[in-house]
SEDREN-695020 format. One record per residue (C-alpha): residue in three letters; x, y, z. Coordinates in steps of 0.2 Angstrom, whole numbers, plus 5000, padded with zeros to 4 digits. Layout:
ALAXYZ/...
***
This chain:
MET487752724964/LYS487052654981/LYS485852544972/TRP487352464962/ARG488352444978/GLY486852354986/LYS486752234971/ARG488652204971/TRP488552154990/ALA487052044986/LEU488051954972/LEU489551934983/LEU488551854997/ALA487651744985/GLY489251684978/LEU489851644995/CYS488351544999/CYS488551444983/TRP490351414987/ARG489851345004/LEU488551234997/THR489751164984/GLY491051134997/ALA489851035007/GLU489450914993/ALA490250744994/ALA491750714983/ASP491550574970/LEU492950444971/SER493150304959/LEU494250154963/ASP495550204950/GLN495650374957/ALA495850304975/VAL497350194969/ARG498150344960/LEU497950454975/SER498650324987/ILE500250304976/GLU500550484974/ASP500150544992/ASN500250395004/THR501550435018/GLY502150255020/GLN502450245001/LYS503450405001/ILE504550335015/THR504850175005/GLU505350274989/GLU506650375000/SER507650215002/GLU507850214983/VAL508450394983/ARG509750344997/ARG510350184987/ALA510650294972/ALA511650414982/GLU512650274989/LEU513050204971/ASP513550374966/GLU514750384981/ALA515550214976/ARG515750264958/ARG516650424963/SER517850334974/LYS518850284958/GLY519150464953/VAL520350594959/SER520350654976/VAL521150814982/THR521650864999/ALA522351035006/GLY523151075022/ALA523951225031/SER524851265048/ALA525551405057/ASN526751395072/THR527651505084/SER528751465099/LYS529951545112/THR531251455122/TRP532351505137/SER534051435143/GLU534151395161/GLY535151525171/SER535151645156/SER534051785151/ASN534251745132/HIS532851665123/ASN532551595105/SER530951645096/ASN530251555080/ALA528751585069/SER528351485053/SER526951425042/SER526651295029/ALA525451235016/ASN525151085005/LEU524051024991/ASN523950834986/ALA523050744973/SER522850554972/MET521950424961/PRO521850234963/LEU522550134949/ILE522149964955/ASN520949924969/LYS519749774967/SER518849824983/ASN518149984974/ASP517549884959/LYS516649764971/ASN515849904981/ILE515149974965/ASP514449804960/SER513649794977/ALA512949964977/GLU512149934960/LEU511249784966/ALA510649874982/LEU509950004970/ASP509049874960/THR508349794976/ALA507749964982/ARG506849994966/LEU506049824966/ALA505449854985/ALA504650024980/GLU503749944965/ARG503149794976/ALA502649924990/ARG501550004976/GLU500749844972/ASP500349804990/LEU499649974992/ARG498549954978/LEU497849794985/SER497549875002/VAL496650024993/VAL495549894982/GLU495149794998/ALA494649955008/TYR493650014993/TYR492649854992/ASP492449845011/ALA491650015010/LEU490549964996/GLN490049805004/ALA489649895020/ARG488550025010/ASP487649885002/THR487449795019/ILE486649955026/ALA485349955012/VAL484849775015/ASN484749805034/ARG483649965031/GLU482549865019/SER482349735032/LEU482049855046/SER480749945035/ASN479849785032/LEU479849735050/GLU479149905055/LYS477749885043/HIS477349715049/LEU477349775067/SER476149915062/ASN474949785053/THR475049665068/GLU474649805080/ILE473149855069/LEU472549665069/TYR472849655088/GLN471749805091/ALA470449725080/GLY470549565091/SER471149455077/LYS472949435083/ALA473649395100/ARG474749515111/MET476149395109/ASP476249425090/VAL476449615094/LEU477849585106/ARG478849465095/ALA478649585080/ALA479249735092/VAL480749625097/GLU481249595079/VAL481149775075/SER482349815090/ASN483549685084/ALA483549755066/LYS483849925072/GLN485449865082/THR486049775066/LEU485849935056/ILE486850035068/SER488249905068/SER488249905049/GLU488250105048/SER489750105060/SER490649975049/TYR490350085034/GLU491150245043/VAL492650135048/SER492850075031/LEU492850255024/ALA494050315037/ASN495250175032/LEU495050225013/ARG495350405017/ASN496950355027/LEU497650255013/THR497350395000/ASN497950525012/ILE496450645008/ASP495550755020/ARG494950645035/ASP493250735036/GLU492850755018/PRO491250665013/LEU491450534999/THR490350464986/LEU491050294980/THR490650294961/THR491450124956/SER490249974957/VAL490649794959/ALA490449684943/TYR490949514940/VAL492449504928/PRO492949324924/PHE494649264928/LEU495149154914/GLU496949104918/GLU497248924925/LEU498148894941/ASP499748824933/ASP499948984922/VAL499649094937/LEU500948994948/SER502249004934/TYR501949194931/GLY502049224950/GLN503749144951/ARG504449244937/MET503649414941/ARG503549434960/LYS504649584964/ASP505149514981/LEU505749354973/GLN506749454961/SER507449544976/ASP507949384984/SER508849334968/ILE509849494969/ALA510149464987/VAL511049304982/GLU512149404970/ARG512549534983/ALA513049394995/LYS514249324981/VAL514949504978/SER515249514997/LEU516249354996/ASP517249434982/LEU517449594992/VAL518249495006/LYS519449414993/ALA519849584985/ALA520349655002/TYR521849545001/HIS522449594983/PRO523749724981/THR523149904978/LEU524150034968/SER523750224968/LEU524550374960/SER524850534970/VAL525550704966/GLY525750854977/THR526551024981/ASN527051104997/GLY527851265004/GLY528451335020/TRP528851505027/ASN529951555041/TYR529751725050/ARG530851715065/PRO532351715068/SER532651735049/ASN531451775035/ASP531551645021/HIS530351515013/ASN530451345003/HIS529351244992/GLY529351084983/VAL528350954973/SER528150774974/ALA527450624964/GLY527450444968/LEU526650264966/ASN525950184982/LEU525849994983/ASN524949904998/TRP524749725000/ASN524049635015/ILE525149485016/PHE524649405033/ASP523249445045/ASN523349295057/GLY521949195049/GLN520549335048/ARG520349315030/GLU519849135031/ALA518549175045/LYS517849315034/LEU517749195019/ARG516749065030/ALA515549205035/ALA515249265018/GLU514949085011/SER513649065025/ASP512849225020/ILE512749155002/LYS511948995008/THR510649095019/ALA510149205004/GLU509849044993/LEU508848965007/THR507849125009/LEU507449134990/GLN506848954991/LYS505748985006/ASP504949134998/ARG504649044982/GLU503748914993/THR502749045002/VAL502249134985/ASP501648964978/TYR500548934993/SER499849114994/ILE499349104976/ARG498548934978/GLU497549004993/ALA496949154984/TYR496549054968/HIS495448924977/ASN494649054988/MET494149154972/ARG493449004963/ALA492448964979/ALA491749144979/GLU491349124961/ARG490348974963/LYS489449054979/GLN488849194968/GLU487849084957/ALA487048984972/THR486649144982/ARG485949244968/ASP484649104965/ALA484349104984/VAL483849284984/GLY482449264972/LEU481749114981/ALA481849204998/ARG480849354991/GLU479549234984/GLU479449145001/ARG479249315010/TYR477849364999/ILE476949205002/ALA477149215021/SER476549395021/GLU475049355011/LYS474549205021/TYR474749305037/ARG473749445031/VAL472249335027/GLY472449245044/GLU473149075037/GLY474949105043/ILE475849125059/MET477049265065/LEU478549145065/ASP478349115046/ILE478449305043/ILE479949325054/ASP480849175047/ALA480549235029/GLU481149405033/LEU482749345041/ALA483049215027/LEU482849355014/SER484149465023/ARG485349325025/ALA485149275007/GLU485449455001/LEU486949475013/ASN487649305007/TYR487549364989/ILE488349534993/GLU489749445003/ALA490049324988/GLN490149464976/TYR491449564985/SER492449414991/TYR492649364973/ALA493249544969/ARG494449554983/TYR495149374980/ARG495349424961/ALA496349574967/GLN497349464979/ILE497849344965/GLU498449494954/ASN499449554968/ARG500149384973/MET500649354954/GLY501649514954/LYS500749594940/PRO501449764936/LEU500249904939/ASP500149964921/GLU499549784916/LEU498149774928/PRO496349804921/ALA495449964926/ALA493949954938/ALA492349904932/SER491450034921/PRO489650084925/ALA489149994909/GLU489949834915/ALA489249854933/SER487449884926/ALA487549734915/ALA488049624930/ASP486649704941/GLU485449674927/ARG485949484926/ARG485549474945/VAL483849574944/THR483249454931/THR483249314944/GLN482049404955/PRO480149414955/THR479449534942/GLY479449714949/GLU480649684963/LYS482449744965/ASP483649694979/ALA484249824992/ALA486049814986/GLN485549874969/GLU484550014976/ALA486050074986/ARG487150074970/ASP485750164960/ALA485650294973/GLY487550314974/ARG487450334993/SER488750445001/ALA489450465018/
***
């Protein structure tokens, strides 16, 4: 029995250890998962969606104003009075109750209030959907920022490693008397600079991950492994088609159109306030007297109530002018927002096309820079080159790799911006690049490099670095 208890405790402790090890592992997070989590859990999005709930309640209130309303009332009174110069007094006690019901028969204001509330609910729904689209863009940009920072770290680490190797070789050659002390000092300075650059890129990565955690509202301290890789996905639509789509589908432009309709309804509401209203009312009441006599009475009532605002000293005309001005303002706001949407789409489209062209140019530059570094290293090793050639070649390679990384992620971000500025619904947007697509894109890039070499950004993606 004791032996079994010992085994049981050992198994329990082993299970706890395994649970701790599992809990310490970094969580895998794809781009699609990040978008879904943000839409479900982002606090700002929840606040926006509450506006839709409120507008729905206001519409329900407006609709119910056309129904029957019932009021009830009750009172109880007692009093005592004395006559001056006399000891006589009068005492009274009574109570009463009433119950009344009313229903509007003709009231144009109620109808216009319902129309306005319906339009307000449509606006809230469009605002919530637009907020989801903007949130998706923020998550996509944050995710790509983190990936770019991760790839930048890999490039900077490779550069630092190469410079440290070169410093070590230079020190050996200096000890052998074949290189000057100045070469050692210059190599050491470049190593120090590379370390500072690496520290800055690591900090940028942590900040990018913190932003991503904040948008998705996940545990701020949870380690993450970003599993989606950037891949080139061609954007085939022409600018004119994109502009036309954006003018039709942008939710904020649709909201502006609804705002024009609401302004017109407000004008009608001003006019409706000066139409006659007719309502039906029925009721019953009863009263009881306790002193000086004990009796009671009761009755019923029914009636039609007609009200008509005939003269208000010119207030109606002033209200009409204000409502007409609101309509004009809403129409101008719609026009201004259409112009803004047109510009924003053009801006993102041209930026995306520029990044697309930069990918081709920078990809070729990476292969050339690697070849240049190899030649400079070999020449320096056999004593035919100088230190400056080595450093320039290393810096040129890092710059070429970083430029290529920047072009890749700029294209991906601008593509996401265009989809957002077009107003594409979330269910029509393409899924993030699959591992197969990303591998194909990386393979195309690798084939441009010298045989046997692979760039640092690709190594980072292959390793699936986590924070």
